[in-house]
PAKOLDREN-607852 format. One record per residue (C-alpha): residue in one letter; x, y, z; residue number from 1. Coordinates in nm, 4 decimals, padded with zeros to 6 digits, always signed. Layout:
<'a' <X Y Z> NUM> ...
REM end
This chain:
<'m' <-01.1835 -05.5435 +00.4243> 1> <'y' <-01.1495 -05.8919 +00.3436> 2> <'r' <-01.4920 -05.9586 +00.4450> 3> <'a' <-01.6679 -05.7168 +00.2383> 4> <'a' <-01.5033 -05.7698 -00.0790> 5> <'v' <-01.6003 -06.1528 +00.0044> 6> <'e' <-01.9880 -05.9863 +00.0819> 7> <'g' <-01.9997 -05.7086 -00.2040> 8> <'h' <-01.9813 -05.4861 -00.0613> 9> <'v' <-01.6608 -05.2653 -00.2842> 10> <'e' <-01.6848 -05.1383 -00.6457> 11> <'r' <-01.4351 -05.2963 -00.8710> 12> <'l' <-01.2122 -05.0305 -00.9779> 13> <'d' <-00.9540 -05.0263 -01.3000> 14> <'p' <-00.6410 -04.8461 -01.2390> 15> <'s' <-00.6900 -04.5754 -01.3794> 16> <'t' <-01.0728 -04.5247 -01.2443> 17> <'c' <-00.8939 -04.5919 -00.9529> 18> <'l' <-00.6312 -04.3339 -00.9429> 19> <'n' <-00.8512 -04.0235 -01.0068> 20> <'a' <-01.1180 -04.1640 -00.7040> 21> <'y' <-00.7838 -04.1492 -00.4763> 22> <'a' <-00.5807 -03.9052 -00.5502> 23> <'s' <-00.7195 -03.6222 -00.3477> 24> <'n' <-00.6468 -03.4498 +00.0033> 25> <'f' <-00.9166 -03.5529 +00.1762> 26> <'q' <-01.1966 -03.8722 +00.1175> 27> <'s' <-01.5292 -03.8520 +00.1760> 28> <'d' <-01.7043 -04.0980 +00.0159> 29> <'r' <-01.4044 -04.3937 +00.0484> 30> <'g' <-01.2150 -04.6029 +00.2612> 31> <'d' <-00.9922 -04.8656 +00.1700> 32> <'l' <-00.9015 -04.9719 -00.1081> 33> <'l' <-00.7770 -05.3506 -00.1785> 34> <'l' <-00.5306 -05.3736 -00.4602> 35> <'v' <-00.4870 -05.6467 -00.6597> 36> <'t' <-00.2046 -05.7993 -00.8428> 37> <'p' <-00.1800 -05.9273 -01.1747> 38> <'g' <-00.1963 -06.3853 -01.0666> 39> <'f' <-00.4861 -06.2996 -00.8182> 40> <'t' <-00.8536 -06.3267 -00.8121> 41> <'l' <-01.1096 -06.2323 -00.5662> 42> <'p' <-01.3392 -06.4226 -00.4349> 43> <'p' <-01.0361 -06.6278 -00.3892> 44> <'t' <-01.1825 -07.0215 -00.2957> 45> <'k' <-01.0164 -06.9556 +00.0248> 46> <'q' <-00.8441 -06.6717 +00.2351> 47> <'n' <-00.5428 -06.8177 +00.2855> 48> <'n' <-00.5168 -06.8788 -00.1127> 49> <'l' <-00.4448 -06.4835 -00.1414> 50> <'g' <-00.1135 -06.2859 -00.0523> 51> <'l' <-00.3072 -06.0699 +00.2049> 52> <'r' <-00.0566 -05.7098 +00.3255> 53> <'t' <-00.1859 -05.4533 +00.5286> 54> <'e' <-00.0488 -05.1135 +00.5675> 55> <'t' <-00.2125 -04.8180 +00.6665> 56> <'l' <-00.1508 -04.4696 +00.5409> 57> <'f' <-00.3164 -04.0656 +00.6026> 58> <'g' <-00.2852 -03.7633 +00.5539> 59> <'p' <+00.0848 -03.7087 +00.3294> 60> <'t' <+00.2007 -04.0494 +00.4095> 61> <'s' <-00.0808 -04.1379 +00.1438> 62> <'q' <+00.0355 -03.9187 -00.1484> 63> <'p' <+00.3600 -04.1147 -00.2883> 64> <'y' <+00.1143 -04.3941 -00.3939> 65> <'c' <-00.2467 -04.2734 -00.3658> 66> <'s' <-00.0559 -03.9632 -00.6128> 67> <'k' <-00.2114 -03.8664 -01.0449> 68> <'q' <+00.0011 -04.0709 -01.2460> 69> <'t' <-00.0551 -04.2678 -01.5337> 70> <'p' <-00.1973 -04.6285 -01.5149> 71> <'d' <+00.1212 -04.7524 -01.6285> 72> <'s' <+00.3630 -04.6333 -01.3859> 73> <'w' <+00.1660 -04.6574 -01.0966> 74> <'t' <+00.3073 -04.9504 -00.9107> 75> <'p' <+00.2639 -04.8747 -00.5556> 76> <'f' <+00.4327 -05.1008 -00.2412> 77> <'n' <+00.6417 -05.2025 -00.5861> 78> <'v' <+00.3520 -05.4195 -00.7412> 79> <'t' <+00.1734 -05.4067 -01.0796> 80> <'v' <-00.2042 -05.3727 -01.0205> 81> <'k' <-00.4587 -05.5487 -01.1906> 82> <'e' <-00.7683 -05.4318 -01.0292> 83> <'c' <-00.9009 -05.1907 -00.7150> 84> <'y' <-01.1999 -05.3321 -00.4838> 85> <'s' <-01.2866 -04.9810 -00.3162> 86> <'l' <-01.5238 -04.9192 +00.0014> 87> <'l' <-01.7934 -04.6954 -00.0144> 88> <'t' <-01.8607 -04.5184 +00.2742> 89> <'t' <-02.1194 -04.2673 +00.4139> 90> <'e' <-02.0312 -03.8845 +00.4047> 91> <'r' <-02.1108 -03.7635 +00.6464> 92> <'c' <-02.1557 -03.3853 +00.7249> 93> <'k' <-02.1428 -03.1459 +01.0826> 94> <'l' <-02.2284 -02.8418 +01.2005> 95> <'l' <-01.9546 -02.6760 +01.4182> 96> <'f' <-02.0360 -02.4489 +01.6692> 97> <'i' <-01.9103 -02.3293 +01.9989> 98> <'p' <-02.1054 -02.1128 +02.1588> 99> <'r' <-01.9373 -01.9663 +02.4658> 100> <'l' <-01.6852 -01.8066 +02.1175> 101> <'c' <-02.0608 -01.7325 +01.9920> 102> <'w' <-02.1465 -01.5191 +02.2880> 103> <'l' <-01.8299 -01.3483 +02.2976> 104> <'v' <-01.8738 -01.2218 +01.9377> 105> <'t' <-02.2246 -01.1485 +01.9769> 106> <'a' <-02.1507 -00.9221 +02.3299> 107> <'l' <-01.8846 -00.7679 +02.1582> 108> <'n' <-02.0389 -00.6089 +01.8316> 109> <'l' <-02.3096 -00.4945 +02.0594> 110> <'l' <-02.1352 -00.3198 +02.2960> 111> <'k' <-01.9505 -00.1596 +01.9565> 112> <'a' <-02.2523 -00.0876 +01.7843> 113> <'l' <-02.3805 +00.0623 +02.1288> 114> <'l' <-02.0892 +00.3106 +02.1778> 115> <'m' <-02.1523 +00.3947 +01.8128> 116> <'l' <-02.5021 +00.5256 +01.8456> 117> <'a' <-02.3971 +00.7472 +02.1937> 118> <'a' <-02.1211 +00.9253 +01.9880> 119> <'a' <-02.3553 +00.9593 +01.7007> 120> <'l' <-02.6903 +01.0799 +01.9575> 121> <'r' <-02.5145 +01.2824 +02.1578> 122> <'p' <-02.7550 +01.6463 +02.1743> 123> <'d' <-02.3956 +01.8423 +02.2868> 124> <'a' <-02.1939 +01.7056 +02.0525> 125> <'r' <-01.9859 +01.9349 +01.7399> 126> <'p' <-01.7564 +01.6888 +01.6121> 127> <'l' <-01.4941 +01.8589 +01.4223> 128> <'l' <-01.5054 +01.5478 +01.1638> 129> <'t' <-01.4025 +01.7561 +00.8356> 130> <'l' <-01.2072 +02.0609 +00.7407> 131> <'g' <-01.5728 +02.2221 +00.6987> 132> <'d' <-01.6102 +02.1877 +01.0562> 133> <'a' <-01.3069 +02.3150 +01.2317> 134> <'v' <-01.2798 +02.6157 +00.9942> 135> <'a' <-01.6541 +02.6464 +01.1354> 136> <'s' <-01.5943 +02.6856 +01.4468> 137> <'f' <-01.2028 +02.8302 +01.4869> 138> <'t' <-01.3473 +03.1160 +01.2779> 139> <'a' <-01.6654 +03.1674 +01.5343> 140> <'v' <-01.4570 +03.1286 +01.8431> 141> <'p' <-01.0651 +03.1911 +01.7293> 142> <'d' <-00.8031 +02.9980 +01.9021> 143> <'k' <-00.5615 +03.2654 +02.1549> 144> <'c' <-00.3186 +03.0321 +02.1208> 145> <'t' <-00.2481 +03.0601 +01.7361> 146> <'e' <-00.2565 +03.4528 +01.6383> 147> <'n' <-00.0810 +03.6187 +01.4710> 148> <'l' <+00.0661 +03.2396 +01.2822> 149> <'c' <-00.1203 +03.3178 +00.9933> 150> <'l' <+00.1091 +03.0944 +00.7892> 151> <'v' <+00.2574 +02.8562 +00.9989> 152> <'s' <+00.2678 +02.4738 +00.8863> 153> <'k' <+00.1645 +02.1460 +00.9925> 154> <'q' <+00.5583 +02.0909 +01.0077> 155> <'d' <+00.6110 +02.4141 +01.2036> 156> <'i' <+00.3811 +02.3554 +01.5277> 157> <'p' <+00.6005 +02.1993 +01.7063> 158> <'s' <+00.8667 +02.4253 +01.6755> 159> <'f' <+00.6531 +02.7248 +01.7659> 160> <'f' <+00.5066 +02.6556 +02.0536> 161> <'a' <+00.8842 +02.4893 +02.1627> 162> <'r' <+01.0390 +02.8156 +02.2163> 163> <'d' <+00.7604 +03.0689 +02.2221> 164> <'s' <+00.8516 +03.2552 +01.8505> 165> <'s' <+00.8221 +03.5748 +01.7557> 166> <'p' <+00.4387 +03.6468 +01.6844> 167> <'t' <+00.5529 +03.7243 +01.2916> 168> <'a' <+00.5667 +03.4301 +01.1055> 169> <'g' <+00.7394 +03.4700 +00.7042> 170> <'f' <+00.6273 +03.3278 +00.4015> 171> <'g' <+00.7780 +02.9419 +00.3749> 172> <'s' <+00.6957 +02.6279 +00.3109> 173> <'k' <+00.8971 +02.2426 +00.3646> 174> <'g' <+00.8120 -02.8551 -00.4212> 175> <'r' <+00.7235 -02.7260 -00.7174> 176> <'r' <+00.6911 -02.3349 -00.6667> 177> <'d' <+00.5466 -02.2728 -00.9488> 178> <'l' <+00.2180 -02.0417 -00.9623> 179> <'p' <+00.0165 -02.2608 -01.1813> 180> <'t' <+00.0852 -02.5579 -00.9273> 181> <'l' <+00.0308 -02.2787 -00.6514> 182> <'m' <-00.3015 -02.1482 -00.7637> 183> <'a' <-00.4391 -02.5579 -00.8531> 184> <'l' <-00.4422 -02.6079 -00.5021> 185> <'g' <-00.7168 -02.3651 -00.4825> 186> <'l' <-00.8638 -02.0381 -00.3011> 187> <'g' <-00.9702 -02.1611 +00.0377> 188> <'t' <-00.9159 -02.5775 +00.0167> 189> <'p' <-00.7532 -02.6804 +00.2883> 190> <'s' <-00.4805 -02.9659 +00.1446> 191> <'s' <-00.2399 -03.1910 +00.3404> 192> <'k' <-00.0026 -02.9635 +00.1697> 193> <'t' <-00.0838 -02.7021 +00.3524> 194> <'i' <-00.1751 -02.7744 +00.6748> 195> <'i' <+00.0508 -02.5541 +00.9462> 196> <'q' <+00.2565 -02.8502 +01.1384> 197> <'a' <+00.1689 -02.7004 +01.5386> 198> <'s' <+00.2501 -02.7758 +01.8948> 199> <'n' <-00.1349 -02.7191 +01.8999> 200> <'q' <-00.2201 -03.0185 +01.6448> 201> <'s' <-00.4371 -03.1415 +01.8205> 202> <'w' <-00.8256 -03.2284 +01.9763> 203> <'g' <-00.9686 -03.0136 +02.2489> 204> <'w' <-01.1002 -02.7485 +02.3422> 205> <'g' <-00.7693 -02.5755 +02.3774> 206> <'s' <-00.5835 -02.6506 +02.0463> 207> <'v' <-00.9390 -02.4699 +01.9335> 208> <'l' <-00.8354 -02.1600 +02.0851> 209> <'c' <-00.4800 -02.1359 +01.9971> 210> <'n' <-00.5935 -02.2628 +01.5945> 211> <'i' <-00.8668 -02.0000 +01.5929> 212> <'i' <-00.6371 -01.7201 +01.7187> 213> <'m' <-00.3863 -01.7860 +01.4882> 214> <'a' <-00.6526 -01.7695 +01.1831> 215> <'n' <-00.8425 -01.4660 +01.2548> 216> <'s' <-00.5154 -01.2197 +01.3737> 217> <'p' <-00.4459 -01.1432 +01.0283> 218> <'q' <-00.7589 -00.9478 +00.9987> 219> <'a' <-00.6642 -00.8197 +01.3195> 220> <'v' <-00.3398 -00.6546 +01.1835> 221> <'l' <-00.5642 -00.5926 +00.8325> 222> <'s' <-00.7489 -00.3359 +01.0130> 223> <'i' <-00.4420 -00.1354 +01.2007> 224> <'l' <-00.3378 -00.1196 +00.8907> 225> <'y' <-00.6640 +00.0203 +00.7072> 226> <'f' <-00.7122 +00.2459 +00.9973> 227> <'i' <-00.3361 +00.3792 +00.8573> 228> <'y' <-00.4239 +00.3814 +00.5250> 229> <'n' <-00.7445 +00.5472 +00.5438> 230> <'g' <-00.5998 +00.8360 +00.7613> 231> <'l' <-00.2906 +00.9103 +00.5059> 232> <'f' <-00.5859 +00.9275 +00.2411> 233> <'t' <-00.8205 +01.1600 +00.4704> 234> <'t' <-00.5430 +01.3963 +00.5181> 235> <'l' <-00.4386 +01.3414 +00.1591> 236> <'s' <-00.7996 +01.4491 +00.1206> 237> <'l' <-00.7830 +01.7458 +00.3619> 238> <'a' <-00.4721 +01.8876 +00.1328> 239> <'t' <-00.6437 +01.9036 -00.1555> 240> <'e' <-00.9509 +02.0076 -00.0228> 241> <'r' <-00.8341 +02.2864 +00.1668> 242> <'d' <-00.5908 +02.4228 -00.1645> 243> <'s' <-00.8903 +02.4672 -00.3363> 244> <'y' <-00.9874 +02.7576 -00.1128> 245> <'a' <-00.7340 +02.9203 -00.2801> 246> <'r' <-00.8557 +02.9434 -00.5422> 247> <'n' <-01.1912 +02.9584 -00.5505> 248> <'r' <-01.4996 +03.1198 -00.3077> 249> <'k' <-01.7214 +02.8329 -00.1472> 250> <'g' <-01.9636 +02.7705 +00.1779> 251> <'l' <-01.7587 +02.5279 +00.4090> 252> <'r' <-01.8700 +02.1385 +00.3905> 253> <'v' <-02.0009 +02.0815 +00.7508> 254> <'s' <-02.1295 +01.6966 +00.8657> 255> <'l' <-02.4093 +01.8676 +01.0887> 256> <'s' <-02.6411 +02.1364 +01.0206> 257> <'p' <-02.5681 +02.3401 +00.6842> 258> <'v' <-02.6357 +02.7049 +00.7637> 259> <'g' <-02.6383 +02.9324 +00.4796> 260> <'a' <-02.3758 +02.8585 +00.1594> 261> <'q' <-02.2487 +02.5843 +00.4043> 262> <'r' <-02.2900 +02.2637 +00.2164> 263> <'a' <-02.3397 +01.9049 +00.3774> 264> <'s' <-02.0746 +01.6621 +00.4264> 265> <'y' <-01.9770 +01.3540 +00.2857> 266> <'y' <-01.9707 +01.0550 +00.4574> 267> <'l' <-01.7028 +01.1360 +00.7645> 268> <'q' <-01.4261 +01.2935 +00.5612> 269> <'l' <-01.4107 +01.1139 +00.1419> 270> <'a' <-01.5368 +01.1353 -00.1255> 271> <'y' <-01.8232 +00.9169 -00.2227> 272> <'r' <-01.5217 +00.7807 -00.5466> 273> <'y' <-01.3078 +00.7296 -00.3012> 274> <'s' <-01.5130 +00.5926 +00.0085> 275> <'l' <-01.6630 +00.3600 -00.1970> 276> <'t' <-01.3356 +00.1978 -00.2996> 277> <'l' <-01.1661 +00.1766 -00.0242> 278> <'l' <-01.4223 -00.0254 +00.1691> 279> <'a' <-01.4922 -00.2052 -00.1246> 280> <'f' <-01.0786 -00.2613 -00.0786> 281> <'s' <-01.1168 -00.3150 +00.2915> 282> <'i' <-01.4322 -00.6049 +00.2198> 283> <'v' <-01.2297 -00.7985 -00.0410> 284> <'l' <-00.9486 -00.7936 +00.1322> 285> <'h' <-01.1439 -00.9231 +00.4575> 286> <'w' <-01.2613 -01.2248 +00.2766> 287> <'l' <-00.9138 -01.2783 +00.0826> 288> <'i' <-00.7640 -01.3241 +00.4637> 289> <'s' <-01.0691 -01.5294 +00.5359> 290> <'q' <-00.9410 -01.7341 +00.2393> 291> <'s' <-00.5609 -01.7767 +00.2390> 292> <'i' <-00.5465 -01.8883 +00.6227> 293> <'f' <-00.8239 -02.0376 +00.8553> 294> <'l' <-00.9481 -02.3716 +01.0592> 295> <'v' <-00.9407 -02.7290 +00.9527> 296> <'f' <-01.0502 -02.9464 +01.1475> 297> <'i' <-01.0044 -03.3479 +01.0193> 298> <'e' <-01.1990 -03.6589 +01.1124> 299> <'m' <-01.1544 -03.9889 +01.1406> 300> <'y' <-01.3345 -04.2624 +01.0810> 301> <'r' <-01.3587 -04.6456 +01.0961> 302> <'n' <-01.5146 -04.8307 +00.8081> 303> <'p' <-01.8914 -04.8651 +00.8694> 304> <'i' <-01.9801 -05.1981 +00.7774> 305> <'g' <-02.1154 -05.3109 +01.0597> 306> <'a' <-02.2042 -05.1979 +01.3878> 307> <'d' <-01.8631 -05.3799 +01.5008> 308> <'l' <-01.6593 -05.1867 +01.2761> 309> <'e' <-01.8320 -04.8906 +01.3469> 310> <'s' <-01.6022 -04.6277 +01.4696> 311> <'n' <-01.7418 -04.2502 +01.5736> 312> <'y' <-01.4643 -04.1112 +01.6692> 313> <'n' <-01.0814 -04.1719 +01.6054> 314> <'p' <-00.7701 -04.0530 +01.8233> 315> <'g' <-00.5743 -03.9504 +01.4894> 316> <'s' <-00.9014 -03.6656 +01.4619> 317> <'y' <-00.7190 -03.3435 +01.5441> 318> <'n' <-00.8101 -02.9527 +01.4596> 319> <'a' <-00.5601 -02.7023 +01.3196> 320> <'c' <-00.4390 -02.3814 +01.0625> 321> <'g' <-00.3576 -02.4025 +00.6874> 322> <'w' <-00.2705 -02.1732 +00.4633> 323> <'s' <-00.4007 -02.1137 +00.0709> 324> <'p' <-00.0630 -01.9965 -00.1357> 325> <'a' <-00.4095 -01.9609 -00.3871> 326> <'g' <-00.5276 -01.6904 -00.1231> 327> <'v' <-00.1441 -01.5084 -00.0174> 328> <'i' <-00.0504 -01.4624 -00.3558> 329> <'c' <-00.4299 -01.2829 -00.4181> 330> <'v' <-00.3813 -01.0400 -00.1170> 331> <'m' <-00.0466 -00.9608 -00.2158> 332> <'v' <-00.1622 -00.7469 -00.5552> 333> <'v' <-00.4183 -00.6755 -00.4305> 334> <'g' <-00.1671 -00.4746 -00.1110> 335> <'v' <+00.0180 -00.3617 -00.4268> 336> <'v' <-00.2414 -00.2914 -00.6410> 337> <'m' <-00.4124 -00.0346 -00.2644> 338> <'v' <-00.0506 +00.0915 -00.2590> 339> <'g' <-00.0777 +00.2565 -00.5693> 340> <'f' <-00.3836 +00.3511 -00.5356> 341> <'l' <-00.2273 +00.5848 -00.2447> 342> <'l' <+00.0580 +00.6747 -00.4567> 343> <'l' <-00.1102 +00.7670 -00.7708> 344> <'f' <-00.3390 +01.0110 -00.5256> 345> <'g' <-00.0388 +01.1252 -00.3376> 346> <'c' <+00.1469 +01.2314 -00.6899> 347> <'r' <-00.1064 +01.4578 -00.7425> 348> <'r' <+00.0026 +01.8576 -00.7290> 349> <'l' <-00.1438 +02.0672 -00.4948> 350> <'v' <-00.2227 +02.3819 -00.6913> 351> <'s' <-00.1621 +02.6922 -00.4056> 352> <'s' <+00.0886 +02.5411 -00.2940> 353> <'t' <+00.3851 +02.7625 -00.3477> 354> <'i' <+00.1267 +03.0221 -00.1460> 355> <'m' <-00.0658 +02.8688 +00.0808> 356> <'p' <+00.1328 +02.5901 +00.3346> 357> <'v' <+00.0307 +02.2778 +00.4124> 358> <'v' <-00.1495 +02.1577 +00.7243> 359> <'g' <-00.2796 +01.7829 +00.6624> 360> <'s' <-00.5504 +01.7232 +00.9453> 361> <'c' <-00.2971 +01.9711 +01.2342> 362> <'s' <-00.6044 +02.1284 +01.4175> 363> <'a' <-00.4158 +02.4262 +01.5348> 364> <'a' <-00.2490 +02.4892 +01.2058> 365> <'i' <-00.5966 +02.4664 +01.1197> 366> <'s' <-00.6647 +02.7115 +01.3507> 367> <'a' <-00.4079 +02.9391 +01.2872> 368> <'a' <-00.5910 +03.0668 +00.9518> 369> <'c' <-00.8874 +03.1176 +01.1457> 370> <'h' <-00.8588 +03.4201 +01.2643> 371> <'p' <-01.0113 +03.7200 +01.0469> 372> <'v' <-00.9239 +04.0460 +01.0821> 373> <'l' <-01.3168 +04.1330 +01.1749> 374> <'h' <-01.4286 +03.9107 +01.3842> 375> <'d' <-01.7348 +03.7903 +01.2555> 376> <'e' <-01.9282 +03.4400 +01.3970> 377> <'r' <-02.2063 +03.4925 +01.1184> 378> <'a' <-01.8800 +03.4564 +00.8479> 379> <'c' <-01.9012 +03.1106 +00.8663> 380> <'s' <-02.1900 +03.0850 +00.6935> 381> <'e' <-02.0665 +03.3083 +00.3973> 382> <'p' <-01.8980 +03.1514 +00.1034> 383> <'l' <-01.5571 +03.1816 +00.2454> 384> <'q' <-01.1792 +03.1808 -00.0153> 385> <'w' <-00.8432 +03.1880 +00.1473> 386> <'g' <-00.6121 +03.5024 +00.0883> 387> <'v' <-00.4746 +03.7698 +00.2025> 388> <'r' <-00.6609 +04.0572 +00.4211> 389> <'n' <-00.5451 +04.3978 +00.5561> 390> <'y' <-00.5708 +04.5449 +00.8646> 391> <'d' <-00.6505 +04.9702 +00.8723> 392> <'g' <-00.3438 +05.1017 +00.8408> 393> <'e' <-00.1607 +04.8499 +00.7881> 394> <'e' <+00.0308 +04.7847 +00.4991> 395> <'n' <+00.0440 +04.4228 +00.4446> 396> <'g' <-00.2067 +04.2382 +00.5958> 397> <'h' <-00.3121 +03.8991 +00.7788> 398> <'c' <-00.3677 +03.5648 +00.5412> 399> <'s' <-00.6860 +03.3843 +00.7001> 400> <'f' <-01.0519 +03.2803 +00.5814> 401> <'s' <-01.2531 +03.5806 +00.4992> 402> <'s' <-01.6040 +03.6355 +00.3464> 403> <'g' <-01.4802 +03.9479 +00.2464> 404> <'e' <-01.1928 +04.0106 -00.1075> 405> <'v' <-00.8863 +03.8459 -00.0368> 406> <'g' <-00.6101 +03.8909 -00.1841> 407> <'v' <-00.3208 +03.6217 -00.3072> 408> <'p' <-00.0022 +03.6468 -00.0620> 409> <'h' <+00.3425 +03.7370 -00.2218> 410> <'k' <+00.6751 +03.5609 -00.1365> 411> <'g' <+00.9125 +03.7789 +00.0850> 412> <'v' <+00.6445 +03.9583 +00.2094> 413> <'m' <+00.6250 +03.9383 +00.6899> 414> <'y' <+00.2261 +03.9123 +00.7609> 415> <'s' <+00.1300 +03.9159 +01.0675> 416> 
REM end
């Protein structure tokens, strides 16, 4: 550093500029720093006229000396600074690429795409993706196991099949840690204050793999939680759609090849206004999590003053995981909004819940309401409504989806 100062490879800075230049988490364009106290000049006439004291500082240990302060109060090592000489370095840019992981991710994505194509292009497949698919299937081919259980609900199904009950069902139903300081650390920005200190903090394939798993495990957890969330939302949507058939006559909404009065499906089950909203939430959450915990590579270089002083690798280099307080806060906020969105949607009251049992996505309970009085395989292609249909000579009748005229069930009446 002394030779660089004498040869003019350094930049003179006043204390204020020096503080602003070095008060950063990681330095990429500046190296060693020479502090000059009052009473000394640079360069001196003889080297031994300069009282040299060297300190090697990096990472968190440099923060007490390089944190932002006022020039008047800045006294590193308990001395007053008159001026600084900073060694300018060449910024380095590098693309880190792990071929083995890249091939693994590519292979898994290809396998997933092939499985999706196989499921979507099966010529003999008639999937039950929507409520309309299920009603159409059970109306065309009634399930013998659910005969005479027309008012059974999802909660009743386990008990009916467990105890082989009577075939008649009755009507009824059951540091400074304040927010500005944390947000100032940035979103997805590496900081010496937020690097996770762990035993796998080193340089090598094993350490990189451990940190990759640590940084991406929250993504897997989020995917599982999103499937659960989407399942709950789908169940609520199913209940709302089924409830509408007790009030209005309309065609079934099916996923494949609508016939007659049947209608084309939304994307899978949810309406676009819901599915696109949930998809947007999922994209934002995945991105925020990627900015909340991430892989950090720290490479340290010696000052490239000359070929004899340059070292492209320093044993102090390492990789680790970093986390962003701002990112974690944003993830929590979006998560709370999503839970509130689900609760708000769930608070909608089903208009026909007092006469129509809630079945959710239970296929057995849906099947129980698909036994028309007169079997007609073509009824599923006509407008349907749920309600009471009477047998010839029967007084009470039977509740089911029907293309004919239906009545409203009455409380206290037993329907077969």
